[in-house]
N, C-alpha and C positions, 0 to 999 in steps of 0.2 A: 489743214488750210482753210484762213480766214473768207470771211467772205467779203463781197463787190458788198463798198459802201453804194448806199440805198439810195442815203440825201449828201449834199454840198456841192461843188464847183464841178462843175464838168466839161471835157480835150473837146474839138469840134463832131470827132466822131460822137459823140454822146455820151461818151467811157466817163467815170469820176476820173477826175485830177488831183495829185495828190499833193502836187507848187503848189493852188492854188489854196485847196481843201491847208495847207499847213500857214500860209499865208495868213489866210486870215481868222483861225485858230491865235497867231500877233495877234493882228487886228483884236480879237476880241477881250486879250488880254491887255490889252493895252489902254482899253477905254472904261477897263472894267472899274467897279469903286474904290475909290480908294481907301482900306480901308488898313489897319495891324496886317491883317490876313495875308488881303491885295499884296500890302509890300512888304512881307516879307521875301527873304531871299529865297527860301522852302519852295517861296509858289512859285519861282518863273517855271517858262518849257525849257527843259531840258534842252533838248538841241537851239533852244533863246539865250542860252546863260552859260553869258563866254566865260567867268568867271568859275563856273562849274567847271566848263570844257575845258579851260587853263587848267587844270588841274596836277599836281606830278602824275594819278591813279590814272588820267586821262588822256594821257603818254597814246598808249595803243592807237587809241580810238581815235586820235591826228595823224598819225602817222598814219593811217589808215586810210583817212579821208586827203592825204595831202599827197595817194598814192595812186586812191580812183579817178580826186576830179581832174586827175589832165587826163591818166589813163584812157577817160568817157569821152573827154571832148577831144582826145586828139583822133578817137575812137569811132566819134558823130562826124569828126570832117570827113574819116574816109584816106585815113597817112596809116600807110601801112614799111615807107621805109623810113631814113634820114641819113644826114650826112653834117657829121660832127666837126662842126670848126672848135676846137680848146685855143689858146689864147692872150696873152696878156690884156689887162684892161690900158696902162699906164704909156700907151705906145700908144702917138698923139696920127693924127692924119697924116699929111703932104703939107707941110705950109703951116700946121696949128704946132702950137708953142706945147714944153715936154710942160702939166702941170702937177705932175709929176714929183719933180726932177729936183736935187734935195741941193746939189751942186753943183758946176758946171762940167763936169766928166757926164756923170747923169744927165743930165739935161742935150749933152752932142750925144749919146747912147743912144739916148728913147727918141731923138728926132732923128734921127741915122732910120731908127726901126724901121717908120712910119715908110716904107718900100712893103713890110709886113702887111701893113695896114690896104695899100696897095694890090695888094696881093693873093691877102682874104676878100677882099671887094669881088676883084676879078674871078677869082677862083667862083664863088657863093655865085658869078653872074653865068658863071658854069653849068654849074648844078642846076639855078632855078631854072634855065634852057636846056637842059635835057632834060626836068624834070615836066615840063610842059606838056612833054611831050606823053605823060604817062598820067596827064590833066592832074598833074600836082600832088599827087598824092605819092609818085614816091622818091628817095631821093630828094627829100627834102631840105634844107637847110635848117639843122635848132645849133644854138648857141646861150651863154652864157647868160642873153639882154641885156650886159651891160657896156661900157664905153668901150674904147678902144678897137679891140680888133673881135672883139664881138658883135663890136655895133657893127665894123667894115662885112663884119659877115650878116651880117640882117640886113646889111644899108646891098652890095652885091644880089641879094635876094629879089630885093625891090626895084634892081634898075633893070632886072629882066621883069621885071613882073611877075612873078613866083613872091607868094606866099612864105612865112617862115618862122622858123616858131624863138621864145623869147623862155627861158627859165633862171630868172630870176632869184636871188634869197636876199633874207634884208643883211644886212650888215651896218656896218656904226657910219663903214664909207668908199669912196671908188660905185656900191651899184644902185642903182638907177636904171629901168627899162630905157632901152637907146630908143630914139623917138621910130625906128626904122623896124620894128618887128611887129609882127599883126596882129594888130590892136588882140584878136580875139583869140587867140597867139600867144599868149602875152601871158606866165603863170609866174607866181611867183613859190617860193617855199621860208620854210623855218630848219627844214631839219634835208643838213648835206645832203645824207644818205636817201633820200626817197630821190629830193633831185642827180643825186648819179644816179639813179635808177632805170631812170627815166631819159637819163643821153645816151646809154646803150641799150634799150630794151629793143627801140627800132632801128636801130643804128646797120646801114651797112658800112660807113668807113668814117675813121677815125682821124681827125683831118689836129694838128701840133705846128701853131705858132710860137715863134718866146715868147714868154709868160719863166712869173716868179715862179713861189710855190704851189694857190691852188694848178695853175700849168700842174707842174710837175707830176701834183699828187692826183691830178682827174690821169695824166697823160701812166700815169704807170699803177694803177688804177685796170684801167682797157687796158696794158700789157698783160699782167696779171691774169685777169679773163682771158686770155684771146691763148697768155700762155697754157694753162688748166683746163684750156679746150672744156671750163666755164659757157664760153660764147664761138662760136664759131668761128675762123680763121677773115678775119675781111684785113681792105689795107691801110694800115696805121702809116698816116708819114707824118717825117718832121716839115718843117720847114727851115731853112737856114743849117747846114752840117756843120758848120764852125762853129754857131753858136750852141749847136746839143753839145760836139762833139768840145767844146771848150769849160761845157761843167756835166759833165758827164760821162766817164771812160766810161763809154758800155765794153766795151776790148776784156781790157780790165774782167770784171764781173763775169767772163769767157773763159778765162783764162784760170784765175780763181778757184774758179768750178762749181763758183754757186748759181749760176745756170748754165744750160747744153751752147754748144758752140752756136750749133744751129737755132737758139730762137737768136742771134744778129741779124737771123733770117726775115721775122718779124718789122722789122726796122727799116724802112724805105725812109730814103731825106731827096729833100725836092729845093729846087731854088726858086720854082714861077711856076706860076696858076696851071699853067696849058703844061706843064709836066704832070702835078699832082690829078688831075684827071685822067692824063693818060694810064697814071697807075690805073685808075678805077675804073676806066673801062675798058681792056684787056683785060683786070682780074673777072668781071660778070660779060666780060664778049661785049660791050655792049656796040649799037654806032655812034662814031665821032660824033 
């Protein structure tokens, strides 16, 4: 076992502070004499060398770092469980124009879908108010951190005075943190796989609003984990039965035999925030 370091920065309790020590090392390296040796790429501290950390061989390390950073932050905050909100980034708030529309039909559809923005906001507020009785450690709203339904989820939690999580991801468009995410719970990811893990690791319910490929991907992943019992059974709730049955023939999967008829019972369809919360409340026998 390595011995405690005798010299170097100390915490208030007198213990050696490795974080401050690492910062001191970086500062020392920055003020060293500029020579061919100190200017060499090989001389950089490994953990401070972005070019080194970005190498293909370091991918396992980057995956681990993305997993650990968010996990440690949530654990330190005492967050034990979450309610996951998935849904389209392109759905506008009521009264706003559909910025993503490419034609009149899309504009009409997306602007009409603003009702789901409002329901997501109401639902997240219900979660936030219930979470307060658990010191905001249970039933904490988590979204993808971006616009549309994600924004509505974080906004609803903020309406209720509750913290909420945003798991953002680096994309060329659509995905920047919305202003309603609790700043210290706003995370950014490079890897979809690690981001998905964090969505599911504390989930007590998964609530899905109309959306595109990303929403479908997240919904089916959650369904698969529950169906295969890799996760405990939990409420999986889809807003707008007409939308979902219009794009997916769930019954045909059961009729064909690629899923069991009972698998259809994993899905709950709702139209309002109150219906969605009642399903969760009844499932966990919580106070209304």
